[in-house]
C-alpha positions in Angstrom: 0.1 0.1 0.0 2.5 2.5 0.9 5.1 3.5 -1.5 8.4 5.7 -1.1 9.5 7.6 2.1 8.5 11.2 1.6 10.1 12.7 3.9 11.2 12.3 7.5 10.2 15.6 9.8 11.9 17.0 12.7 10.7 19.2 15.1 13.3 22.0 16.0 13.4 24.6 18.5 15.2 26.9 16.1 14.5 26.9 12.3 17.5 29.1 10.9 19.7 27.2 13.0 19.0 23.7 12.1 18.3 24.9 8.3 21.9 26.1 8.6 23.7 22.5 10.0 22.2 20.9 7.4 23.5 23.3 4.7 26.9 24.3 6.0 28.0 21.4 8.2 26.5 18.8 5.8 26.5 20.2 2.7 22.8 19.7 1.8 20.4 21.7 -0.5 18.3 23.7 1.7 15.2 25.2 0.5 13.6 28.9 2.3 11.1 28.6 5.0 7.5 28.6 4.4 4.2 29.0 6.9 1.9 26.3 7.0 -0.8 28.4 8.8 -3.3 25.2 8.4 -0.7 22.7 10.3 0.5 25.6 12.6 4.2 25.0 11.8 6.7 26.9 9.6 8.7 24.4 7.3 12.3 24.1 5.7 13.3 21.3 3.4 16.2 19.6 3.1 16.3 17.8 -0.3 18.5 14.6 -0.3 19.0 12.2 -3.2 16.7 9.5 -1.8 14.0 11.5 -0.1 13.5 14.8 2.0 14.0 16.0 5.8 11.4 18.6 7.0 12.5 20.9 9.7 9.6 22.3 11.3 9.0 24.7 14.3 6.1 26.1 15.7 3.7 28.6 14.0 1.6 30.2 16.6 0.7 29.6 20.1 -1.7 26.7 19.4 1.1 25.0 17.2 0.6 20.9 17.4 4.3 20.5 17.7 4.7 22.8 20.7 3.8 20.2 23.3 6.4 17.6 21.4 8.8 20.5 21.8 7.8 21.2 25.7 9.0 17.7 25.7 12.0 17.2 23.6 13.4 20.8 24.1 16.2 20.1 21.9 13.8 18.7 18.8 13.8 15.5 17.8 12.0 13.3 15.1 8.4 13.9 14.9 7.1 11.8 11.8 7.6 10.1 8.8 5.7 10.7 5.5 4.7 7.9 3.2 3.5 8.1 -0.4 0.4 6.9 -1.0 -1.6 6.6 -4.6 -5.0 6.6 -3.2 -5.5 8.7 0.2 -8.9 7.7 0.9 -8.3 4.1 -0.4 -5.4 3.8 2.0 -7.6 5.3 4.7 -10.2 2.8 4.5 -8.0 0.0 4.7 -5.9 0.8 7.6 -9.1 2.0 9.7 -10.9 -1.4 8.5 -7.6 -3.1 10.0 -7.7 -1.1 13.2 -6.0 2.3 12.7 -6.9 5.5 13.9 -6.9 8.4 11.6 -6.2 11.7 13.5 -8.6 14.8 13.4 -11.6 14.6 11.5 -10.7 12.3 9.1 -10.7 14.6 6.2 -7.5 15.3 4.1 -5.9 18.5 4.4 -3.5 20.1 2.3 0.2 19.2 3.2 3.5 21.3 2.6 3.6 19.7 -0.8 0.2 21.1 -2.1 -1.2 17.6 -1.9 -3.8 16.1 0.2 -2.3 14.5 3.5 -3.6 12.2 6.5 -1.9 11.4 9.8 -2.2 8.1 12.0 -2.0 7.7 15.6 1.0 7.0 16.7 0.0 4.3 19.3 -0.9 2.1 16.1 2.5 2.3 14.6 4.6 1.5 17.2 4.8 5.0 18.7 5.8 6.8 15.1 3.4 9.7 14.0 2.7 8.2 10.0 1.8 11.0 7.6 0.3 9.6 4.4 0.4 11.9 1.2 -1.5 11.3 -2.0 0.9 11.1 -4.9 -0.2 10.1 -8.1 2.9 8.2 -10.4 4.1 9.5 -12.9 2.5 8.4 -16.3 5.0 6.1 -18.1 6.3 7.2 -21.6 5.0 5.3 -24.3 
């Protein structure tokens, strides 16, 4: 059901400092920061050859990752994002198997402008899972 790993999200207390480490110390391609008000975060994507790292920090007082950073003041891995070809089909299959979709179960637009859903970490060995709908590229004729 799941496709490739789209990104690993890391919550950080200082987005600029974290981005600088990946750019300056590790030599990675680091994109500009952008706000995602619907998700309550500001993100920076670090581009890798085989996936991405999403550095994120709270945006506003009601950010869902504020509590995570209170418990982990130095930051840490927040979630894994996997690609799926049909988000609602994946959600149905997972809920039928006992997994819980967070929120109201309706997809929201994620950082890449694509529909996403999150799965409860207690159902996946303590790991928050994000599913992102990515349509496969059509094969050339």
